[in-house]
C-alpha positions in Angstrom: 4.0 -23.4 -10.5 5.6 -21.2 -7.8 3.9 -20.1 -4.6 3.8 -16.4 -4.0 1.9 -14.0 -1.8 0.3 -10.8 -2.8 -0.2 -7.9 -0.3 -2.2 -4.7 -0.6 -1.7 -1.6 1.5 -4.4 1.1 1.6 -3.4 4.7 2.3 -4.3 8.2 1.0 -2.4 10.7 -1.0 -0.4 13.0 1.3 -0.4 10.6 4.3 2.7 11.4 6.4 4.6 9.6 9.1 7.5 11.3 10.9 7.2 14.2 8.5 7.8 12.1 5.4 5.4 10.9 2.6 4.2 7.4 3.5 3.9 6.2 -0.1 7.5 7.1 -0.7 8.6 5.5 2.5 6.8 2.3 1.6 8.1 2.3 -1.9 11.7 2.7 -0.8 11.3 0.0 1.8 9.9 -2.5 -0.7 12.4 -1.6 -3.4 15.7 -0.8 -1.7 15.5 -2.7 1.6 13.5 -5.8 0.7 14.1 -6.1 -3.1 10.5 -7.1 -3.6 9.8 -8.6 -7.1 7.0 -6.4 -8.2 5.2 -3.3 -6.8 2.4 -1.2 -8.3 0.7 1.9 -6.9 -3.0 2.4 -8.0 -4.6 5.8 -7.5 -8.3 5.7 -6.9 -10.8 8.1 -8.2 -13.0 7.8 -5.1 -13.1 6.0 -1.8 -14.1 6.1 1.8 -12.9 4.4 5.0 -14.2 3.4 8.4 -15.3 7.0 9.2 -17.4 7.3 6.0 -15.6 10.4 4.8 -15.7 10.4 1.0 -12.5 11.2 -0.9 -13.2 11.8 -4.6 -11.7 13.6 -7.6 -13.9 16.4 -8.7 -13.8 20.1 -9.3 -15.2 21.0 -6.0 -12.5 19.1 -4.0 -9.1 20.3 -5.2 -7.4 18.7 -2.2 -9.3 15.4 -2.1 -6.4 13.2 -0.8 -7.4 10.4 -3.1 -7.0 6.7 -2.0 -3.8 4.9 -3.0 -3.4 1.1 -3.1 0.1 -0.2 -3.1 0.2 -3.8 -4.2 3.2 -6.1 -4.2 4.1 -9.7 -4.6 7.0 -12.0 -3.8 7.8 -15.2 -1.9 5.8 -15.7 1.3 9.0 -15.1 3.3 9.8 -11.9 1.5 6.3 -10.6 1.9 6.2 -11.4 5.6 9.6 -9.6 6.2 8.4 -6.5 4.3 5.1 -6.4 6.2 6.9 -6.7 9.5 9.1 -3.7 8.5 5.9 -1.7 7.8 4.6 -2.0 11.3 4.1 1.4 12.8 4.0 3.0 9.4 0.6 1.7 8.3 -2.2 0.5 10.5 -2.6 -3.3 10.4 -6.2 -3.0 9.3 -5.0 -1.2 6.1 -3.0 -4.2 4.9 -4.4 -7.4 3.4 -2.6 -10.4 1.8 -3.4 -13.7 0.2 -1.6 -16.6 -1.4 -1.3 -16.9 -5.2 0.4 -19.1 -7.8 2.7 -18.0 -10.6 1.6 -19.9 -13.7 
């Protein structure tokens, strides 16, 4: 068995930093700069954050800015390096990680 770490980043559709799409910036950083083993982006149908504002997909909310979860895995060292590079792009309270084992 091989030890890995899994990390999740919580953002919303349309989040921008420095005028650029945050999801695209994260994806490029994980793929191009850090060569992370695996990355998946999940699009939520509904969600809310610390302020309680509901973001949901329905006909009344055409611009809902739905929640996105970017999940990735790699060695603990690679995950730590990638997360360090994300500082300033995503608030630390929007990132979680945990150890796992490849079977």
